C-alpha positions in Angstrom: 95.2 57.7 84.8 95.5 57.4 89.1 92.9 60.2 90.8 94.9 62.8 93.2 95.5 61.8 96.6 93.6 65.2 98.6 94.8 66.5 102.2 93.6 69.1 103.7 96.0 71.6 105.1 95.9 73.9 107.1 92.7 75.8 106.4 91.9 73.1 103.5 92.9 72.4 100.6 94.9 74.0 97.8 96.6 72.5 95.0 97.9 74.5 91.3 94.9 74.8 88.8 94.9 72.4 86.1 97.6 70.0 88.0 95.4 68.9 90.7 92.9 71.5 91.1 90.5 70.1 88.5 87.1 70.3 88.2 87.0 66.7 89.3 88.9 67.0 92.0 86.9 69.7 93.5 83.8 67.7 92.8 85.2 64.8 94.8 85.8 67.5 97.2 82.5 68.9 97.7 80.8 65.4 97.5 83.7 64.5 101.0 81.8 67.5 102.3 78.3 66.7 101.7 79.1 63.1 102.8 80.4 64.7 106.2 77.2 66.7 106.6 74.9 64.3 105.9 76.4 62.1 108.8 76.4 65.0 111.0 72.7 65.6 111.0 73.9 69.1 108.9 72.5 68.1 105.8 68.9 70.6 105.6 70.3 73.0 107.2 71.7 73.8 103.5 74.8 75.2 102.5 76.6 78.9 101.6 79.1 78.7 98.4 81.4 81.9 97.7 84.2 82.5 95.4 87.0 84.8 94.7 88.3 86.5 91.4 91.0 83.8 90.7 91.2 81.4 87.2 87.4 80.2 86.8 86.7 80.3 90.7 83.3 81.3 89.8 83.2 78.1 87.7 84.8 76.0 90.5 82.0 77.4 92.9 79.4 76.1 90.4 80.2 73.1 90.1 80.6 72.4 94.1 77.0 74.1 94.5 75.8 71.3 91.7 77.3 68.4 93.8 75.6 69.8 96.6 71.9 69.6 94.6 72.6 66.6 93.8 73.1 65.3 97.0 69.9 67.4 97.9 71.8 70.1 100.1 69.8 73.6 99.3 72.8 76.2 98.4 72.9 79.8 99.0 75.4 81.1 96.1 76.8 84.5 96.0 76.3 86.6 93.2 79.5 87.3 92.5 83.6 87.2 94.2 82.6 87.8 97.9 85.1 87.9 100.9 86.0 85.8 103.1 84.2 87.5 106.0 81.1 87.8 104.2 80.4 84.2 102.9 81.1 82.9 107.0 79.0 85.4 108.2 76.4 84.6 105.5 76.5 81.1 106.9 75.4 82.4 110.5 72.4 85.0 109.1 71.2 81.9 107.2 71.5 79.7 110.0 73.0 76.9 108.0 75.4 74.3 108.1 78.6 75.9 106.9 80.3 77.0 103.8 82.3 76.3 100.8 84.7 79.1 99.8 86.6 78.5 96.7 89.7 80.5 97.1 93.5 80.3 97.5 93.6 83.4 99.7 96.9 84.8 99.4 98.8 81.9 97.6 100.6 82.3 93.8 98.3 83.0 90.9 98.8 79.5 89.8 96.5 78.0 92.7 93.3 77.7 93.2 92.0 75.7 96.7 88.4 74.7 98.8 87.6 76.0 102.3 85.4 75.0 104.4 83.5 76.6 107.2 81.0 75.8 110.1 77.7 76.9 111.4 79.4 79.6 113.2 81.3 80.9 109.8 84.5 79.7 111.7 87.1 77.3 110.4 86.5 73.6 111.0 88.8 71.8 113.8 91.5 69.6 112.7 89.4 66.3 113.1 86.6 67.7 111.2 89.1 68.3 108.6 90.5 65.0 108.7 86.9 63.6 108.6 85.9 65.4 105.3 88.9 64.4 103.8 88.5 61.1 104.9 85.1 60.9 102.8 86.6 62.1 99.5 85.0 59.3 97.1 86.8 58.6 93.9 85.1 60.7 90.9 82.7 57.9 90.2 81.2 58.3 93.4 80.1 61.4 93.3 76.4 63.0 93.0 75.7 66.4 91.0 72.6 68.1 89.5 73.3 70.7 86.6 72.9 74.0 87.8 70.4 75.4 86.1 67.9 72.2 86.8 69.2 72.9 90.9 68.2 76.5 90.1 64.5 75.2 88.7 64.1 73.4 91.4 65.2 75.8 94.1 68.2 73.8 95.8 70.4 76.8 94.3 69.5 80.5 95.3 72.1 82.5 93.9 71.9 85.8 96.5 73.7 89.2 97.6 75.9 88.5 100.8 77.1 92.2 101.5 73.6 93.6 102.6 73.5 91.3 106.0 77.0 91.8 106.8 77.3 95.6 106.0 74.2 95.5 108.5 76.2 93.6 111.0 79.1 95.5 111.1 77.3 99.1 111.8 76.2 97.0 115.4 80.2 96.9 115.6 81.5 100.3 114.5 80.3 103.7 114.2 81.5 104.4 110.6 80.1 108.2 110.6 82.9 109.7 112.8 86.0 107.7 110.1 83.5 109.2 107.1 83.4 112.7 108.5 87.0 113.2 109.6 88.9 113.8 106.5 91.4 110.8 106.4 93.1 110.6 102.6 93.1 106.7 102.7 94.7 104.2 99.8 93.5 101.1 99.9 95.4 97.9 98.1 93.2 95.2 98.1 95.7 93.3 95.6 93.3 92.6 92.7 91.5 90.9 94.8 87.6 90.8 96.9 88.1 93.6 99.2 88.3 95.8 95.9 85.3 98.4 96.2 84.2 97.9 99.7 86.0 100.6 101.6 84.7 103.0 99.2 81.2 101.6 99.5 81.6 102.0 103.5 83.1 105.1 103.5 81.3 107.0 101.1 78.9 110.2 101.9 81.8 112.1 104.3 85.2 114.0 104.4 87.2 111.2 104.1 88.8 110.2 100.6 89.6 106.8 99.5 91.6 105.9 96.8 92.0 102.5 95.5 95.1 100.6 93.5 94.5 97.0 91.8 91.3 96.8 92.4 90.3 95.6 89.2 90.3 91.3 88.2 93.7 90.5 87.5 93.9 86.0 88.6 97.9 87.1 87.2 98.2 89.3 90.3 100.6 91.9 87.8 103.3 94.1 90.3 103.2 91.6 93.0 104.2 87.4 92.9 101.1 86.7 95.5 98.5 88.6 96.6 99.8 88.2 100.2 99.6 91.4 102.4 103.7 91.4 102.9 106.3 93.4 101.4 107.2 93.3 98.4 103.8 92.3 97.4 102.1 95.9 98.4 105.0 97.9 97.5 103.0 99.6 95.0 100.4 101.0 97.4 103.1 101.6 100.3 104.5 103.9 97.2 101.4 105.8 96.2 100.6 106.5 99.9 103.7 108.3 99.8 103.0 110.1 96.8 99.6 111.6 97.0 100.4 112.2 100.6 97.7 109.9 102.3 97.5 109.1 106.4 96.8 105.6 105.5 97.3 102.6 103.4 95.1 99.8 103.8 95.4 96.4 102.8 94.0 93.1 102.2 94.9 90.1 100.7 92.9 88.2 98.0 90.1 87.4 99.5 90.1 90.2 102.1 90.8 88.1 105.6 93.4 89.3 106.1 95.0 92.9 106.6 98.1 95.0 106.0 99.0 98.7 107.0 101.4 101.4 105.6 102.0 104.1 107.7 101.4 108.1 106.4 105.3 107.3 105.2 105.0 104.6 103.3 106.6 102.1 106.0 104.8 98.5 106.3 103.5 97.9 110.1 104.0 93.9 110.0 101.5 92.0 110.9 102.9 91.4 114.5 102.8 94.8 115.2 99.1 95.0 113.7 97.9 92.2 116.4 99.4 94.4 119.3 98.1 97.8 117.9 94.5 96.0 117.5 95.0 94.3 120.9 95.7 98.4 122.1 92.9 99.4 120.4 90.4 97.0 122.0 92.2 96.9 125.6 92.4 100.9 126.3 90.0 102.7 123.2 87.0 100.7 123.9 87.9 99.5 127.1 87.0 96.0 126.7 88.3 92.5 128.6 89.0 89.7 128.1 91.2 86.7 126.4 93.4 86.9 123.3 93.9 84.3 121.2 97.2 83.9 119.4 99.2 81.5 117.2 102.7 80.7 119.2 104.1 82.4 115.7 102.6 86.0 116.9 103.6 88.5 119.1 105.2 88.3 122.6 103.9 92.0 122.9 100.6 90.2 123.6 101.7 89.1 126.8 103.0 92.0 127.9 99.5 93.9 127.3 97.8 90.8 129.3 99.8 91.8 132.3 99.5 95.4 132.1 95.4 95.2 131.3 94.9 91.9 133.4 93.9 90.0 130.3 94.9 86.3 129.5 96.6 85.4 126.5 96.2 82.3 125.2 98.6 80.2 122.1 97.8 77.9 120.1 99.2 76.0 117.1 99.3 78.0 113.6 96.1 78.4 111.7 92.7 79.5 112.2 91.5 75.6 112.6 93.1 76.3 115.8 92.0 79.5 116.6 88.8 79.6 115.9 87.5 77.0 118.2 89.6 78.5 121.2 88.0 82.0 120.4 84.9 80.5 120.9 86.1 78.6 124.0 87.1 81.3 125.9 84.5 83.9 124.7 88.0 85.8 123.4 87.9 89.5 122.5 90.7 88.9 119.8 92.0 86.1 117.7 95.3 86.1 115.7 98.3 85.0 113.9 101.6 86.2 112.6 100.2 86.2 108.7 97.6 89.1 109.1 94.3 87.5 110.0 92.5 88.7 113.1 89.0 88.1 114.6 87.0 90.2 116.8 84.5 89.4 119.4 81.1 89.8 118.5 82.1 88.8 114.8 82.4 85.4 113.5 85.1 83.3 114.8 87.0 84.4 111.1 89.2 86.4 110.4 88.6 90.0 108.7 90.1 92.2 107.2 87.5 94.7 106.0 86.8 95.2 109.5 90.5 94.8 111.1 90.7 97.8 108.9 88.0 99.8 110.1 89.3 98.9 113.5 92.7 100.8 112.9 91.1 103.8 111.4 88.9 104.2 114.1 91.9 103.9 116.6 93.5 106.9 114.4 90.0 108.9 114.9 89.7 108.0 118.8 93.2 109.0 119.1 94.6 111.5 116.8 97.5 109.7 115.9 98.7 108.7 112.6 99.5 105.1 112.4 103.6 106.0 113.0 102.4 107.5 116.0 100.2 104.7 117.2 103.1 102.8 117.1 105.3 105.1 119.0 102.3 105.1 121.6 102.5 100.9 121.8 106.6 100.6 121.9 106.1 103.5 124.9 104.1 100.7 127.0 105.9 97.2 126.1 109.1 98.2 124.5 110.3 97.9 120.6 110.1 94.6 119.1 111.7 94.0 115.5 110.5 91.1 113.5 111.0 89.2 109.9 110.5 85.8 108.6 112.6 83.8 105.7 110.6 81.3 103.4 112.7 78.7 101.6 111.4 76.0 99.1 111.2 72.5 100.6 110.4 69.8 98.7 107.8 67.2 100.2 111.0 64.2 100.4 113.6 67.4 102.0 110.3 67.9 104.7 111.5 64.9 107.4 115.4 65.3 107.0 114.8 69.4 108.0 112.9 68.2 111.2 115.8 65.6 112.1 118.1 68.4 111.8 116.0 70.7 113.9 115.2 67.5 116.7 119.3 66.8 117.0 120.1 70.9 117.2 120.9 71.9 120.7 121.9 75.5 119.8 123.2 77.1 123.3 123.1 80.6 122.0 120.9 81.6 118.2 122.0 85.1 117.1 124.5 85.6 120.0 121.2 85.5 122.2 121.1 82.0 125.2 118.7 79.6 124.1 116.4 79.0 127.0 114.4 76.6 125.9 112.1 75.2 122.9 108.4 74.7 122.3 107.3 72.1 120.0 103.1 72.8 119.9 103.7 73.3 115.8 107.0 73.4 114.6 109.7 74.3 116.9 109.9 77.7 118.1 113.1 78.5 120.5 112.7 80.4 123.4 115.5 83.3 123.9 113.5 84.7 127.4 112.7 88.1 127.2 114.9 88.8 124.1 112.7 87.0 122.0 112.2 84.0 120.1 112.6 82.2 116.7 110.4 79.5 115.2 111.0 77.0 112.5 107.7 75.3 110.5 107.0 73.3 107.8 104.2 75.1 106.2 100.6 73.0 105.8 99.4 74.3 102.5 103.0 74.8 100.9 106.0 73.2 100.1 108.2 76.0 102.1 109.9 75.9 105.4 109.6 79.0 107.4 111.8 80.9 109.6 110.3 83.5 112.1 111.4 86.1 114.6 111.0 88.2 116.6 113.0 90.5 119.1 113.9 93.1 121.3 117.1 93.8 119.4 116.7 94.8 116.4 120.3 94.5 115.5 120.0 90.9 115.8 117.2 89.9 113.7 119.3 88.9 110.7 121.7 87.1 112.3 118.5 85.2 114.3 117.0 83.8 111.0 120.6 82.9 109.6 121.5 80.7 112.7 117.7 79.3 112.3 118.3 78.7 108.4 121.9 76.6 109.5 119.5 74.9 112.2 117.3 73.8 109.3 120.1 73.0 107.0 119.0 75.3 104.8 121.6 78.3 104.9 122.6 79.0 101.4 
């Protein structure tokens, strides 16, 4: 039987469990990473390995630990499902060579993934990912040491990653005012690794935390996938209204991405959340520094940048682009359209736990509920409207989609004049102050995404439909 060809996408490798995502292939990935660390002279620093709550994730993580041990590389293996930002911080805390994270994040329940992190806890850059991918061997070239033997030799140490991370959080945010605020908070961890964290962090005060979907269930009932957007989060949004809560905090399957529902059960979209976080840092915390964003994220950041005299830098999609630029610029914030945001003082990694805590602190410091914060933001930058359509696209269709978009020369989209085209990552048609539409093939799934942000709320769907027509995907 021919072995699978493993290709790393935006943030590592993801595949369907039991089809391509098998123990044999996960071990091959681990061997590729081990060889990469050895070539870089980093192997003696050891590796952190963690995992999520998907099917067999703990056993896939153990298989990776066996391969690392087989290559003589020390492993710190988490003692249970652990949020991605906590795993990333553990890599820094232990001064390790990086981390392996067994997670498919927000992908469908049929999938699992193999993510790697660098010594800073951030995404490895595209050249590094290509290097690891090139070192993935055939199955018979994988070195492995049984987990019991590896533990006995001291090569694998099981540890609790939560304690150092919580101590680290205390350096970044004062939790006491949030605990005493008397909020009623609904938390939607989407059956994932964020479960239990907010009750733990906010216990002992007047604030009440109620969780939904906080058990392990790898099929993710009541949602198509643990991605923190509607309709996946609708149960949590309804619960917010039913309980008369002040806010709904959302984390995705591995808790690196976040979402917010306001007190009325309205989903605050990912672009709005990023702009709110930027406003919080600029105005409430009084911080200054660069803001790094993917080109698919909000133009409200550029407007805030002008108001507060801070630079805003755009990159390609994915934290493999965000993380290096975030560190290079000592940026204040780094983030993307999918709800992942990084913060100065923390690891250069998406952190849905810290991001949600910052939103609670924004509410405390201003005395405003989420809907009022949004009004406050729009008072500074004007109202912006966003939506996205995902359409299945087979690998065979990808080149045809690219050709159609490249050959298109639309004068208007959704009735708005096209003023330019940015091909940094996908095809972003610019419409001046009126907004933009981006057509992009996903790096991790067989999907074409069409996104738009515009100052014309009545044009959103027309813009998206024109985007689909340009890609030849309109139905």
